[in-house]
C-alpha positions as CSV (number, residue, x, y, z in Angstrom):
1,M,36.7,255.5,-21.7
2,D,35.3,258.5,-19.8
3,P,38.2,259.9,-17.6
4,G,35.8,260.5,-14.6
5,K,34.4,257.0,-14.8
6,M,37.9,255.6,-15.2
7,D,39.0,257.3,-12.0
8,E,36.1,255.6,-10.2
9,E,36.9,252.2,-11.7
10,M,40.7,252.5,-11.0
11,D,40.1,253.3,-7.3
12,D,39.5,249.6,-6.6
13,E,41.8,247.6,-8.9
14,E,42.1,244.8,-6.3
15,S,38.4,244.0,-6.9
16,W,39.5,243.1,-10.5
17,I,41.0,239.8,-9.4
18,G,38.9,237.1,-11.0
19,F,37.8,239.3,-13.9
20,T,38.3,238.3,-17.5
21,L,40.6,240.6,-19.5
22,F,39.8,240.8,-23.2
23,D,42.3,242.2,-25.6
24,K,40.8,243.7,-28.8
25,T,44.1,243.8,-30.6
26,S,45.0,240.1,-30.4
27,G,41.6,238.6,-29.6
28,H,43.1,236.9,-26.6
29,S,41.6,236.8,-23.1
30,G,42.6,235.6,-19.7
31,I,41.7,235.6,-16.0
32,I,43.3,238.2,-13.8
33,N,44.9,236.3,-10.9
34,A,46.5,239.3,-9.1
35,I,47.2,243.0,-9.3
36,E,50.8,244.0,-8.7
37,E,52.0,247.5,-7.9
38,F,55.4,248.5,-9.2
39,P,57.0,251.9,-9.0
40,Q,54.8,254.2,-11.0
41,Q,52.8,251.4,-12.7
42,L,50.1,248.9,-11.9
43,M,50.0,245.5,-13.6
44,A,47.5,242.7,-13.9
45,V,48.8,239.2,-13.6
46,V,46.8,237.4,-16.3
47,S,46.7,233.6,-17.0
48,F,46.7,232.8,-20.7
49,K,47.8,229.6,-22.4
50,D,49.2,228.1,-19.1
51,K,51.4,231.1,-18.6
52,E,51.2,234.2,-16.5
53,H,51.5,237.5,-18.3
54,Y,52.0,240.9,-16.8
55,I,49.7,243.4,-18.4
56,L,50.3,247.1,-17.7
57,L,47.0,248.8,-16.7
58,R,47.2,252.1,-18.5
59,E,44.1,254.2,-18.7
60,E,44.5,254.8,-22.4
61,W,44.4,251.1,-23.1
62,I,41.4,250.3,-21.0
63,Q,38.2,250.6,-23.0
64,Q,35.6,249.3,-20.6
65,V,35.3,247.8,-17.1
66,D,32.1,246.0,-16.4
67,A,31.8,244.9,-12.7
68,N,28.5,243.1,-13.4
69,S,30.0,240.8,-16.0
70,K,33.4,240.9,-14.4
71,T,35.1,241.8,-17.6
72,I,37.7,244.4,-18.7
73,H,38.1,245.2,-22.3
74,M,41.5,246.6,-23.4
75,E,43.2,247.5,-26.6
76,L,46.8,246.5,-25.9
77,P,49.9,247.1,-28.1
78,E,50.5,244.3,-30.6
79,G,52.4,241.3,-29.1
80,M,51.6,242.0,-25.4
81,F,50.4,238.4,-24.9
82,D,53.4,237.0,-26.8
83,L,55.9,238.1,-24.1
């Protein structure tokens, strides 16, 4: 993702609540229920298979944020949705 565009998109992460997060690695997707801020990291709380998963929002993993379709496409490390 273009670093300049990423900065613009990352400025308003709270607006990502309700977006669908798609993971290219696993093929899984889930709805973002909350954005939690932890020391030095931002995490999305994502519902998937009746569980909540905490997904680290790292710029290098985010491939695309589309506000029109309310989707975020990421390439997460293998096993992220299995935790």
